[in-house]
C-alpha positions, 0 to 999 in steps of 0.5 A: 854485182847483183847478189840475188836475181829473179823474176817477179814470180820467183821472187814472190815464191821465195818470200812466200816459202820463207826462203828469200833470206836463205837464198840471199845469204847463200848468194852472198856467201858465194859471190862475196865470201861472207855472210851477214849479221842478224840485224841485216838478215832480219831487215831483209825478211821484214822489208821483202815481205812488204815488197811481196805484198806491193808486187802481188798485183796481176798488172805488174808482169811476172817477168819483170826482174827483181835484183836485191843487194846490187852493189854499185861499182866503185863503191861499197854501197848496195841498192836494196831493191831493183824492179826492172822491165819495160814501160807503157811505150816499151822502153827500158825501165828500172826502178830503184827502190831504197827500203827503210826500217825506220819508224820516225823521222826528224827534219834537220837544217842540213840539206838532204839529211834527217835524223832517225833512230838507227844502231841504238841511238838517233843519228843523222842520216841521208834522207831516203829520197836523196839516197835513192836518187843518188844511187840511181845517179851513180848508175846513170853517170858511170854505167856505160849501158845505162848511158848508151842504151837509154835505160830509164832509172826511176828512184823512190823510197819505201819507209814501210813502218813510218806513218807520219810523212810531215817530216819526210815530206817537208818542203825543205826536202822538196828538191830530193822528193821530186826526184825520188818520191818517198812512200810511207806505211799507208802508201802501199797502194800509191807505191804499187801504182807508182810501179805500174806506171813505170813497169807495164811489160816484163824484162825481155831483154835482160836489162839488169844483165846489161847493167851489171856487165856494162862498162863503168865509164864516166858520162859526156855530162860529167866530162863536159861540166868539169872540163868547162868549169876548169878551162874557164879558169885562167888559173888552171893554164898549164905552163912550161914543165906543167905542160911537159908533165901533163902530156907525159901523163896522157901519153902513159895513160893511152900507152898502159895496158893491164899486162904492162902498167905504167907508174909515173913519179912527179916530184915538186915542191909547194906551188910548183902546180902538182894539183893543177896538173893533176886536175887537168889530167883528170879532166882530159882522161875523163873526156876520152872515156877513161875511167879515172879518179883523183886520190888524196889522203887529206880530205881538205883539197877533195872537199874544196874541189867538190865544193867549187864543182857543186851546182854544175855536177851531181854530188854523186858524180863529184864523190866518185871523181874525188877519193881518199887514199884508202879506197882501194884495198879491195879493188880488182887488178887494173880496174881503173884506167888511171888513178891521180894521186895528189899529195902522194907523200901523205899515203899511209900503209894501212887504211880505215878509221882504225888503220886495220884495212888493206896492206899498203896504200901504194901497193893498192893504188898501183894494183888498181889501175893500169896507169898511176901518177904519184905527185909527191914532195917528200919534204911535206910528210907531216906524220909518222904514218906518212910513207909516200917516198919516191923509193917506196913507190918505185919498190912497189911499182917493180914488184907489180911488174910496172914500168916507172918513169919520173919527172920533176915540177921545178917552175914555181907558181906560188909565193909570187913565183919565187923559187928563192923564198922556198929555198929560204924557208928550207934553209931557215928551218934546217931542212937543207942548206941553200944559197938563199941566206936571206929575203933580200931582193925577193918579191914576197911579203914576209914579216915577224910579228911580236904580237899574235893580235897584230898579226891577226889584224893584219890577216883580217885586212888582207882578207877583206880584199878577197876572202884569201887570208887566213891563220894557221898554226902548229898543232900544239894546242888542245881542241877544247872548243870541240866539246865546248863551242864557247871555249877558246883553244889558242890563247895568249892572255898578255896579248889578249888574244884567244881563237878557236881551231876550225873544223867545228862548223866548216869541216875541210871547207874552213879555207873557203868560208868567209867567217873562218878568217876568225878561226886557226887552221892546222896542217890537216886543213890546209895541206894541198891548199893555198891562200894569198896571205898566211899567218902562221902561229909557231908553237912551243914544238919549234923553238930557237936557243943560241942560234939553233933550231930545237924540235919539241914533239912533247909540246905537241897537243895530246889529240895530234895523231901526227907523231902517234907512236913517237913514245914507243919508237923512242924507247926502242930506237932514240935516235930514229924517233927524235929524227923522225919527229924533227922531220915531221915538226920541220916539214909541218912549218915548212908546209904552213909557211908556204901556203901564201901566194903573196905573203907569209906572216909568223909569230912565236910567243918565244922571243928568241925564236922570233928574233931568230926568224927576224934576223934571217930575213936579212943578214944586216942585223946579227942574231943576238940571243935576248 
């Protein structure tokens, strides 16, 4: 969507007559239904006066088109300034200009990131060149008009208040500045010449009109790159019921229409291949020019998938394939051909940092796509906010008038293919009674340790093989190292054991980084992911007394948001509160204990709890209260 559009001559008149801010505001109110703040209005007046001076050159055609505040499809991002016309060879060209008010810029050690004073403090921000380039790349990769009609997008940045270029043009940022040159305060003439190089004739063919009204579709490059990556990885081969679900997804995606939506619910436990099928469906539908996104509440799997694609695709392409579940609060009905929701049990009602956006994530996802598939395991709901149940999805699908189909993934491809281990975990945690009372005869390595130090040593040994062993824990320890990098979080003095939570350096990529074997992950950074061997520290939120499992929500760390609202619910409805908390705690350990493909080790500082799990490995030894 373009907020303001005019020819160059009209833009110059609007700036000269001091009407440019008023016209932008009027159009913003008309098209978006809201205005803008004083600071943004001031930035328009300031920056656009500078652009007026740049364009005040007779060699830049009056009929070139000016577009301001162009909203990039599928994002909330807006391009400040686009000038469109034809180059000297009379080929369509559009210059994407990122305008900055910044006066000073400081280099960082992060790719494409600088520091500058914004919003009353110094913050890390995208390098202007990187920002301009990624905005142009979004259009190039996802807009069918740009892709098919060969419209050249030329990105650059104009920091009209900044005069020192040492940091902006530091060689560290060369890969970005080469793609989108930055122009500073003293570079007005250089920017003018840059524009004249790419815009020699006016916009006689409605370039921006074609872009704005072009279909939003992934480019062939995107599909080919992702398809090549995944098809070359044997881990993603589809087997048995995975293939069935995959084919059903494709069939319904092609069958669905705006007037007849389809919703598919795929139930499956840990390791049944939910994510494998989801990614393969994403690839196949993208190859067939369907507008598709992979959706998850948890950032960890999205971040890991994006990291694996790094170097094969532009970051902007990757970012627009993998989205958080709160991305659809304002999306038009049926905008997407398909939305593929992984870990759908983690969906929330509200979206946004403060849980104040939207109505219901399930409702909004179904609304936004003609076909939506929800991969779900209700026994992996791990917070009070998790609303992803089969019944809830069916309810919203029916309200939307959508047809509903359901399938199950049952074949096990984790825990050495052992359905028996998963059933044993459910039984031993009291989630459901199963026939798998012991681990006898199962080809899966499980061990209970009496020392966290010994368990850590075993994990380090396993990790030395291929960097696929990690430690995780229930969220029962405060995150002291967040404020003090030297502090330890999970400490057992009598075992000379002290470790830190992850996230400080690696964020959601913790599970991949070699050094992170010396950190401990939690449910929020490992759900949806897997390793070969996992070591689980069971916290005081789960203990055993007289052979009975007891959950203790009060033992959770203060910073843990998983049971936020528990105390209030406890006052209103004690039975429901305790039941919900018990479900969350048991599901958390079920999820942690099923991250390992080849083995799981556990440790509890409570002797009776440790003895319970050890006794449950085999019933040849009776459980005895210490």
